[in-house]
C-alpha positions in Angstrom: 42.0 51.1 -68.5 43.4 51.3 -65.0 46.4 49.3 -64.1 47.8 49.0 -60.6 51.4 48.6 -59.4 52.3 47.8 -55.8 55.5 49.0 -54.0 56.9 49.8 -50.6 57.4 46.3 -49.1 60.5 45.2 -47.3 61.9 43.5 -44.2 61.0 45.0 -40.9 61.2 43.8 -37.3 58.1 43.0 -35.3 56.6 46.2 -34.0 57.9 48.2 -36.9 56.0 50.1 -39.7 55.8 50.1 -43.4 53.8 52.1 -45.9 52.7 50.4 -49.1 51.7 52.2 -52.2 49.4 51.2 -55.0 50.0 53.4 -58.0 47.5 53.5 -60.8 47.7 54.5 -64.5 44.8 56.0 -66.4 42.6 58.9 -65.7 39.6 57.1 -64.2 41.3 55.9 -61.0 39.0 57.9 -58.8 36.0 56.0 -60.1 37.0 52.8 -58.5 36.8 51.1 -55.1 40.3 49.8 -54.3 41.3 47.0 -52.0 44.5 45.5 -50.5 44.9 41.8 -50.3 47.7 39.6 -49.0 48.9 36.0 -49.5 51.1 34.3 -47.1 53.1 31.1 -48.1 50.8 28.1 -48.3 47.7 30.2 -47.6 44.9 31.6 -49.8 44.8 35.3 -50.7 42.8 37.3 -48.2 41.2 40.7 -48.2 42.9 43.2 -45.9 41.4 46.6 -46.5 39.0 48.4 -48.8 38.6 52.1 -49.6 35.7 53.8 -51.4 36.2 56.1 -54.4 36.3 59.2 -52.3 38.2 57.7 -49.5 35.5 58.5 -47.0 34.5 54.8 -46.4 37.1 52.3 -45.4 37.1 48.7 -44.1 39.8 46.7 -42.5 39.7 43.0 -41.6 39.6 42.3 -37.9 43.2 41.0 -37.7 44.6 44.4 -38.8 42.1 46.9 -37.2 43.9 49.5 -35.1 47.2 48.7 -36.8 46.6 49.2 -40.6 45.1 52.3 -42.2 44.1 52.5 -45.9 44.0 55.9 -47.6 44.1 57.3 -51.1 45.2 60.4 -52.9 43.2 60.6 -56.1 45.2 63.6 -57.4 48.3 61.3 -57.3 46.4 58.2 -58.5 47.7 56.3 -55.4 46.2 54.2 -52.6 48.3 53.7 -49.5 48.3 51.0 -46.8 50.0 52.3 -43.6 51.0 49.3 -41.5 52.0 49.8 -37.9 52.8 47.4 -35.0 53.7 44.8 -37.6 53.6 41.1 -36.5 55.4 38.1 -38.0 51.9 36.8 -39.1 51.6 39.9 -41.3 54.4 38.4 -43.5 52.9 38.0 -47.0 52.9 39.3 -50.5 50.6 42.3 -50.6 48.5 43.1 -53.7 46.0 45.9 -54.6 43.1 45.4 -56.9 40.0 47.3 -57.9 36.3 46.5 -58.2 35.7 46.2 -61.9 32.7 48.5 -61.9 33.3 52.3 -61.9 31.2 54.3 -59.4 30.1 51.1 -57.6 28.6 52.0 -54.2 27.7 48.6 -52.8 29.6 46.0 -50.8 29.3 43.0 -53.0 32.6 43.6 -54.7 33.8 42.1 -58.0 37.6 42.3 -58.2 39.5 42.4 -61.4 40.8 39.0 -62.7 44.1 40.6 -63.4 46.6 40.9 -60.5 49.9 42.7 -60.3 53.2 41.3 -59.0 52.5 42.5 -55.5 55.1 43.6 -52.9 56.7 41.4 -50.3 56.4 42.2 -46.7 58.5 40.2 -44.2 58.2 40.8 -40.5 60.9 39.2 -38.4 60.4 38.2 -34.7 
């Protein structure tokens, strides 16, 4: 079973950069679509970016396009979220999750019910 652990958050000034990591246990990591989500105080969790099993296909929500890049290194069982030009509104706890179906190639995702602790990103103005 694949378990995911987020890291890399911190406090950064507006305009700065951070790189988040989502490290996976298990040998089947490369079979799964992985996504980054975030949840700001008082708001619902929202999808930020998605990456396919091979890393060839990616998706970013409009609010982060051109600033955030999702990538993965299957040899290291890790997915990354490179965040540039950070804004105060990017402040949130960031989580990664996976579609529960290995080898899934569609876009109607079914995310795991289990979530990790996330990593806090705080952007000061």
